[in-house]
C-alpha positions in Angstrom: 12.9 13.9 17.3 11.0 17.2 16.8 7.5 15.8 16.1 7.7 12.9 18.5 9.5 14.9 21.2 6.7 17.5 21.2 3.8 15.1 20.8 2.8 15.5 24.5 1.7 19.0 23.8 -0.8 18.0 21.0 -4.5 18.6 21.5 -6.7 16.2 19.5 -9.6 18.1 17.8 -13.2 16.7 18.2 -13.5 15.8 14.5 -10.5 13.5 14.8 -11.9 11.9 18.0 -15.1 11.3 15.9 -13.0 9.5 13.3 -11.4 7.4 16.0 -14.9 6.4 17.1 -15.8 5.4 13.6 -12.6 3.3 13.0 -12.3 1.5 16.3 -15.4 -0.7 15.8 -13.9 -1.9 12.5 -10.5 -2.6 14.2 -12.4 -4.6 16.9 -13.7 -6.8 14.0 -10.3 -7.4 12.5 -10.3 -11.0 13.5 -13.9 -11.6 12.4 -13.3 -10.1 9.0 -10.1 -12.1 8.3 -11.8 -15.3 9.6 -14.7 -14.8 7.2 -12.3 -14.9 4.2 -9.9 -17.4 5.8 -10.3 -19.9 2.9 -9.3 -17.4 0.3 -7.3 -14.9 2.5 -4.0 -15.5 0.8 -5.5 -14.9 -2.7 -7.2 -11.7 -1.5 -4.0 -10.4 0.1 -2.0 -11.2 -3.0 -4.5 -9.2 -5.0 -4.0 -6.2 -2.6 -0.2 -6.6 -2.9 -0.4 -6.3 -6.7 -2.5 -3.2 -6.4 -0.2 -1.6 -3.8 2.9 -2.4 -5.8 1.3 -0.9 -8.9 0.0 2.3 -7.3 3.2 2.8 -5.3 5.2 2.6 -8.5 2.8 5.2 -10.0 3.5 7.6 -7.2 7.2 7.5 -8.2 6.4 7.4 -11.9 8.0 4.2 -12.9 7.9 4.5 -16.8 6.4 1.1 -17.6 3.5 0.1 -19.9 0.4 -1.6 -18.7 1.4 -4.8 -20.3 4.7 -4.9 -18.4 3.1 -4.1 -15.1 0.7 -7.0 -15.7 3.5 -9.4 -16.6 5.7 -8.3 -13.6 2.9 -8.2 -11.0 0.6 -11.0 -12.1 2.9 -13.4 -13.9 6.2 -12.8 -12.1 8.0 -12.0 -15.4 11.8 -11.6 -15.4 12.7 -7.8 -15.0 14.5 -6.4 -18.1 15.8 -3.1 -16.7 16.2 -1.2 -13.4 12.7 0.2 -13.4 11.2 -3.3 -13.8 13.5 -4.7 -11.2 12.3 -2.1 -8.7 8.6 -3.0 -9.4 9.3 -6.7 -8.9 11.1 -6.0 -5.6 8.3 -3.8 -4.4 5.9 -6.7 -4.8 8.3 -8.9 -2.8 8.6 -6.2 -0.1 4.8 -5.8 0.2 4.5 -9.6 0.4 6.9 -9.7 3.3 5.2 -6.8 5.1 1.9 -8.6 5.0 3.4 -11.9 6.0 5.4 -10.4 8.9 2.9 -7.9 10.2 2.3 -9.8 13.5 6.0 -10.3 14.2 7.7 -7.2 12.8 10.1 -5.3 15.1 11.1 -1.8 14.1 14.9 -1.5 14.3 17.3 0.6 12.3 19.0 -2.3 10.7 15.6 -3.5 9.3 15.0 0.0 7.8 18.5 0.0 6.2 18.0 -3.6 4.9 14.7 -2.4 3.2 16.7 0.4 1.5 19.3 -2.1 0.3 16.8 -4.7 -0.8 14.9 -2.3 -3.0 17.7 -0.4 -4.6 20.8 -2.6 -4.6 22.1 -2.8 -8.2 19.6 -0.2 -9.1 21.4 2.8 -7.6 25.1 3.2 -6.7 26.4 1.7 -3.5 27.4 5.2 -2.3 23.7 6.3 -2.5 22.6 3.4 -0.3 24.4 4.6 2.8 23.6 6.7 5.9 24.1 10.3 5.0 26.6 12.5 6.9 25.6 15.1 9.4 25.2 18.6 7.8 27.7 21.1 9.1 27.0 24.8 9.5 23.4 24.4 8.3 20.7 25.5 10.8 23.2 24.7 13.6 22.1 27.9 15.4 18.4 26.9 15.0 18.3 23.1 15.1 19.7 22.7 18.6 18.2 19.2 19.0 20.1 17.9 15.9 23.3 19.3 17.2 23.4 16.7 20.0 23.9 13.8 17.5 27.1 12.7 15.9 25.6 10.7 13.0 22.3 10.2 11.0 22.4 6.5 12.2 22.3 7.7 15.7 19.4 10.1 14.9 17.4 7.2 13.3 18.1 4.9 16.3 16.8 7.6 18.7 13.8 8.3 16.5 12.9 4.6 16.6 13.4 4.3 20.3 11.2 7.4 20.9 8.5 5.8 18.7 8.6 2.5 20.5 8.4 4.3 23.9 5.3 6.2 22.8 3.6 3.1 21.4 4.1 1.3 24.7 2.8 4.2 26.8 -0.5 4.2 24.7 -1.0 7.9 25.6 -1.9 8.7 22.0 -3.6 6.8 19.3 -1.1 4.8 17.3 -1.9 6.4 14.0 -1.1 9.8 15.4 2.3 8.5 16.6 3.0 7.0 13.2 2.1 10.2 11.4 4.6 12.1 13.6 7.2 9.4 13.1 6.8 9.7 9.3 7.4 13.4 9.3 10.4 13.1 11.5 11.8 10.4 9.3 11.6 12.2 6.0 13.0 15.4 7.6 16.0 13.9 9.3 16.8 12.2 5.9 18.9 9.4 7.4 20.0 8.1 4.0 21.8 9.7 1.1 18.9 9.0 -1.2 15.4 7.5 -1.3 14.3 8.8 2.1 10.7 9.6 1.0 10.3 6.2 -0.6 11.4 4.3 2.5 9.5 6.7 4.8 6.3 6.1 2.8 6.7 2.3 3.1 7.3 2.6 6.8 4.2 4.7 7.2 2.3 1.9 5.5 4.0 -1.0 7.4 3.6 0.6 10.8 -0.1 1.2 10.3 -0.5 -2.4 9.3 1.5 -3.6 12.3 -0.5 -1.4 14.7 -3.8 -3.0 13.8 -5.0 -1.3 10.7 -5.6 -4.7 9.1 -8.0 -3.2 6.4 -4.8 -2.8 4.4 -4.6 -6.6 4.0 -7.7 -6.4 1.8 -7.8 -2.8 0.5 -5.1 -0.9 -1.3 -3.7 1.9 0.8 -1.6 3.3 -2.0 -4.5 3.3 -4.5 -6.2 5.8 -2.1 -3.0 7.8 -1.7 -2.5 7.8 -5.5 -6.0 9.1 -6.1 -5.4 12.0 -3.7 -1.7 12.5 -4.3 -1.9 16.3 -4.5 -3.7 16.5 -1.2 -1.4 14.0 0.5 1.7 15.9 -0.6 0.2 19.2 0.6 -0.4 17.7 4.0 3.1 16.3 4.1 4.6 19.7 3.1 2.5 21.6 5.6 3.4 19.1 8.4 7.1 19.6 7.6 6.8 23.4 7.8 8.9 24.8 10.6 10.0 21.3 11.5 13.6 22.4 12.2 12.3 24.9 14.7 10.2 22.2 16.4 6.9 24.0 15.4 5.5 21.5 12.9 1.9 20.5 13.0 0.9 17.0 11.8 -2.8 17.1 12.7 -4.1 17.6 9.1 -1.9 14.8 7.9 -3.2 12.6 10.7 -6.8 13.5 9.8 -6.2 12.6 6.1 -4.7 9.2 7.0 -7.6 8.4 9.3 -10.0 9.3 6.5 -8.1 6.9 4.2 -8.2 4.2 6.8 -11.9 4.6 7.3 -12.5 4.4 3.6 -10.4 1.3 3.4 -12.4 -0.4 6.2 -15.6 0.5 4.4 -14.2 -1.1 1.2 -13.3 -4.2 3.1 -16.8 -4.5 4.6 -18.1 -4.3 1.0 -15.6 -6.9 -0.2 -16.7 -9.2 2.6 -20.4 -8.7 1.8 -19.6 -9.5 -1.9 -17.5 -12.5 -0.8 -20.2 -13.9 1.3 -22.8 -13.3 -1.3 -20.5 -14.8 -4.0 -20.3 -18.0 -2.0 -24.1 -18.3 -1.6 -25.2 -17.6 -5.1 -24.1 -18.3 -8.7 -20.5 -17.3 -9.2 -20.8 -17.8 -13.0 -23.1 -14.7 -13.2 -20.5 -12.5 -11.5 -17.8 -13.8 -13.9 -20.0 -13.0 -16.9 -20.6 -9.5 -15.5 -16.9 -9.0 -15.2 -16.4 -10.2 -18.8 -18.9 -7.6 -19.9 -16.6 -4.9 -18.5 -13.4 -6.2 -20.0 -11.9 -5.4 -23.4 -13.4 -7.0 -26.6 -10.4 -9.4 -26.5 -9.6 -10.8 -23.0 -7.8 -13.7 -21.3 -8.6 -16.0 -18.3 -5.9 -14.0 -16.4 -8.0 -10.9 -16.8 -10.9 -12.7 -15.1 -8.6 -14.1 -12.3 -7.5 -10.5 -11.5 -11.1 -9.5 -10.8 -12.0 -12.8 -9.0 -8.9 -14.0 -7.2 -10.9 -16.5 -5.1 -12.8 -18.2 -7.9 -11.5 -21.5 -9.2 -10.3 -22.2 -12.7 -13.1 -24.8 -13.1 -15.7 -22.2 -12.4 -14.1 -19.8 -14.9 -13.9 -22.6 -17.5 -17.6 -23.5 -17.0 -18.6 -19.8 -17.5 -16.5 -19.5 -20.7 -18.0 -22.7 -22.0 -21.5 -21.6 -21.3 -21.0 -18.2 -22.9 -19.5 -19.8 -25.9 -22.5 -22.1 -26.3 -24.7 -19.1 -26.0 -22.7 -17.5 -28.9 -21.6 -14.6 -26.7 -17.8 -15.3 -27.0 -15.4 -17.4 -29.1 -11.8 -18.5 -28.5 -8.8 -17.1 -30.3 -6.4 -20.0 -30.2 -6.0 -22.9 -27.9 -4.3 -23.6 -24.6 -4.0 -21.9 -21.2 -2.9 -18.6 -22.7 -5.6 -18.5 -25.4 -7.5 -15.3 -25.8 -11.3 -14.9 -26.1 -13.3 -12.4 -28.1 -16.7 -11.0 -27.3 -19.3 -11.3 -30.1 -21.3 -8.3 -28.8 -20.6 -4.6 -28.3 -17.9 -4.0 -25.7 -17.5 -1.3 -23.1 -14.5 1.0 -23.4 -11.1 -0.5 -23.2 -9.7 -0.6 -19.7 -6.2 -0.1 -18.6 -4.4 -2.4 -16.2 -4.9 0.2 -13.5 -8.7 0.0 -14.1 -8.7 -3.8 -14.3 -7.0 -4.0 -10.9 -10.0 -2.2 -9.3 -12.8 -4.3 -10.8 -15.2 -5.4 -8.1 -14.6 -8.9 -6.7 
């Protein structure tokens, strides 16, 4: 395709090489970092998955309340409408991506299956098909596209080109992925939802190619916070795509900066995790309670401390109750607690997702 077929002419700027040199030492420590949190790895990854599903939904403006997001992502509540069904399926899709990162093989049927999995019974069956080739549009300019008979064929060729470049290792994998992403969203292989699937592939391929920071740090939280910048780089990279003159370097630079930020977050998480296992966990739980709403639940605490046991949470609640800092509102596992001292501002589910571990 246009970007991948012209990638051999790309010249990597010095500032991007510098970013490579900052990221590579972290990638070299992938195994070490994951081994450090091995005991609680699944809980930490699950926490990241909830964040990614939430922020990805925000990018596409799923109109749900904080309470419904909480129920769908943390309690696996039964979806009541199409928007909720999509959020629940996104969580399942992210879970599979993290689980299959070591064995995933990029083939066109897998991409099509992802589209069907997410949107079946949400959108019409006609919308979940390969789109037809455009006729009489840009035919005199887009000579490369004229050699294909179907969008399925275009996607297969794009994937084959991607795999060839990855195996050659001439370019850094993240640069190849950025070019693949721009090609994918511009060929528009499906009738609808091409940007949604393209963005998920961008995420998955980075995870597969060794950017394992995304196991423990939310990629889509970072994208959501800089949505305007990301969309600008995407638009700029698509400029003159049909003429084969697009430039993906700024998008690549942006994605590298996101990756570096995520690796730094993971390093901080691991430091906190190690510290948390050496010192009194109860103090960290109390600090989290200080930042929660005046009325809170044990589930709120679990969201901030996914690796802490229920017994530790219960001991902290019991101690704070005896110190007359909190009191229960009801009984049982779903009981709420109320603080008996001045509370900080009320936090949304989005904010609670990002509380320090």
